[in-house]
C-alpha positions in Angstrom: -3.0 -33.9 92.4 -4.1 -31.5 89.6 -1.6 -29.0 90.9 1.1 -31.6 90.9 0.5 -32.6 87.4 0.6 -28.9 86.4 4.0 -28.5 88.3 5.4 -31.8 86.4 4.2 -30.4 83.0 5.8 -27.1 83.5 9.1 -28.8 84.7 9.1 -30.9 81.5 8.4 -27.9 79.4 11.3 -26.1 80.8 13.6 -29.0 80.4 12.8 -29.3 76.7 13.5 -25.7 75.9 16.8 -25.3 73.8 19.7 -24.5 75.9 21.0 -20.8 75.6 24.2 -21.6 77.3 26.8 -21.3 74.5 29.4 -23.0 76.7 27.4 -26.2 76.3 27.7 -25.9 72.6 31.1 -24.3 71.9 33.7 -26.5 73.3 37.6 -26.7 73.2 39.8 -29.4 74.6 43.4 -30.3 74.8 44.5 -34.0 74.5 47.9 -35.3 74.9 49.4 -38.7 74.3 52.7 -39.9 75.5 54.1 -42.9 73.7 57.5 -44.9 74.1 60.0 -45.6 71.5 58.2 -48.6 70.2 54.8 -46.6 70.0 53.3 -48.1 73.2 50.8 -45.6 74.8 52.4 -44.6 78.2 49.9 -41.8 79.2 46.7 -40.0 77.7 44.7 -37.2 79.2 42.2 -34.7 78.0 41.3 -31.5 79.8 39.3 -28.3 79.0 41.1 -25.4 77.0 40.0 -22.6 78.9 42.8 -20.1 78.2 42.4 -18.3 74.8 44.1 -15.1 74.9 42.9 -11.6 74.1 44.9 -12.2 70.8 42.2 -14.5 69.6 39.7 -12.0 70.3 41.6 -9.4 68.3 42.0 -11.8 65.3 38.3 -12.4 65.2 37.6 -8.8 65.3 40.1 -8.0 62.5 38.1 -10.4 60.3 34.9 -8.7 61.2 36.2 -5.0 61.1 38.3 -5.0 58.2 37.4 -4.7 54.4 39.4 -5.0 51.0 41.4 -2.3 49.7 39.8 0.3 47.5 41.3 1.1 44.4 41.1 4.5 42.2 43.2 5.5 39.2 44.2 8.6 41.2 45.3 7.1 44.5 46.0 3.5 43.7 45.3 1.1 46.5 44.1 2.3 49.7 44.6 -0.1 52.6 42.0 -0.8 55.3 42.9 0.2 58.8 44.5 -2.9 60.6 44.2 -3.8 64.2 47.5 -4.1 65.9 48.6 -7.4 67.8 51.0 -7.6 70.7 53.6 -10.2 69.4 55.7 -12.8 70.9 58.6 -10.5 70.4 57.1 -7.8 72.0 56.2 -5.6 69.0 53.0 -4.5 67.4 52.1 -6.2 64.1 49.0 -6.2 62.0 46.7 -8.6 60.3 46.3 -6.4 57.0 43.8 -8.3 54.9 44.5 -6.7 51.6 46.2 -6.9 48.3 49.1 -4.5 48.9 52.7 -5.7 49.1 52.8 -4.8 52.8 50.2 -7.3 53.9 51.2 -9.9 56.5 51.0 -13.6 55.9 49.8 -15.7 58.9 49.0 -19.0 60.0 49.6 -22.0 62.5 50.4 -24.8 60.2 53.9 -24.8 60.7 56.5 -27.5 59.1 58.8 -29.8 61.2 61.6 -27.9 63.1 59.7 -24.6 63.3 59.1 -23.5 66.9 57.8 -20.0 66.3 54.4 -21.1 65.0 51.8 -23.9 65.6 51.5 -25.7 68.9 54.3 -24.7 71.3 55.2 -26.0 74.9 57.1 -24.4 77.8 58.1 -25.0 81.3 56.5 -22.3 83.4 53.4 -23.1 85.3 52.4 -19.5 86.1 48.4 -19.0 86.0 47.2 -18.1 82.7 45.9 -14.6 81.8 44.2 -13.1 78.9 46.9 -10.6 78.6 49.5 -13.4 78.0 51.4 -12.6 74.7 53.7 -15.6 74.7 54.5 -18.7 76.7 56.5 -17.7 79.8 59.5 -20.0 79.3 59.3 -21.8 76.0 61.1 -25.1 75.0 62.5 -24.5 71.7 63.5 -26.8 68.9 67.0 -26.7 70.3 65.9 -28.9 73.2 62.8 -30.7 71.8 62.1 -31.9 68.3 59.0 -30.3 66.7 57.1 -32.2 64.3 54.9 -30.6 61.5 51.4 -29.2 62.6 48.5 -30.9 61.1 45.1 -29.5 61.0 41.6 -30.7 60.1 38.1 -29.5 59.6 34.8 -31.4 59.4 31.2 -30.3 59.6 27.6 -31.5 59.4 24.4 -29.6 59.1 24.4 -29.3 62.8 28.1 -29.2 64.1 31.5 -28.5 63.2 35.0 -29.7 64.6 38.5 -28.0 64.1 41.6 -30.0 65.2 45.2 -28.8 65.4 47.8 -31.4 66.4 51.6 -31.8 66.8 54.1 -34.4 67.9 57.2 -33.6 69.8 60.0 -35.9 70.4 62.6 -36.0 73.2 66.0 -36.6 71.8 67.8 -34.9 74.6 69.9 -36.8 77.1 67.5 -36.0 80.1 63.8 -36.0 80.6 61.8 -32.8 79.9 59.1 -31.5 81.9 56.2 -29.5 80.2 53.9 -27.1 82.3 52.5 -24.9 79.6 51.0 -25.4 76.1 50.1 -22.8 73.6 49.2 -21.8 70.0 51.4 -19.4 68.2 50.1 -17.9 64.9 53.0 -16.8 62.6 53.0 -13.5 61.0 55.4 -13.0 58.2 55.7 -9.6 56.4 56.6 -8.9 52.7 60.4 -8.5 53.7 60.4 -12.1 55.3 60.4 -10.9 58.8 58.9 -13.6 61.1 57.0 -12.9 64.4 54.1 -14.8 66.0 50.8 -13.9 68.0 49.9 -16.2 71.0 46.4 -17.4 70.5 46.3 -19.6 73.4 48.2 -20.4 76.6 47.2 -23.3 78.9 48.7 -24.8 82.0 47.9 -28.7 82.2 46.3 -29.8 85.4 49.5 -32.0 86.1 52.9 -31.6 84.7 53.9 -33.5 81.6 57.2 -35.5 81.8 58.5 -36.7 78.6 61.4 -39.2 79.0 64.3 -39.8 76.5 63.0 -41.0 73.0 59.3 -40.6 74.1 56.8 -38.7 71.8 54.3 -36.3 72.9 51.3 -35.7 70.7 49.1 -32.7 71.6 45.8 -32.0 69.9 43.5 -29.0 70.4 39.9 -29.6 69.4 37.4 -26.9 69.0 33.8 -27.9 68.5 30.3 -26.4 68.2 26.9 -27.8 67.8 23.5 -26.2 67.4 
């Protein structure tokens, strides 16, 4: 009996230890809602977002690795060394965090009608890969109305939540089938040239079929708790 009590006490102690598994603390999900022309909910589903690309890692590393420009009267501004990204268009761009005129502006909070930034959708169900630099067959604004991207952030002493959301409307004459979802971060240089970096590409468990005049709202949720 003494040995049994010792074993039970040890088991309880192990169970009470803080979890070191970051996957239980850092979570990302995708939720989508389809509504009809009257706003009635037709379908809703939430599934894990497991398909962040290597571009996201490059973005995080850029913030960690780069420093501000240095300035001397002899040389002027000397830019920090940027990390190059593979862009949607197939070029190399940089996230140059400095004060020079060549710095790139960036973001995912796109206005309505913009399909090169924010949450984007496509029709290819090929398995995801860390090396993905874009959706494999994007459905553009010409075929599906893209609403404005909204974002939110909240935090407490023990957790934070980030959300990115966008609503699409099918104004076409036929149904539209969506088999891939992603996030594009726009990069715009001083000359106004626009490109984007694919931060995420996911393939939903089942295809999303959007009928005429239906709306599709997609929300990425990223949360962390200590």
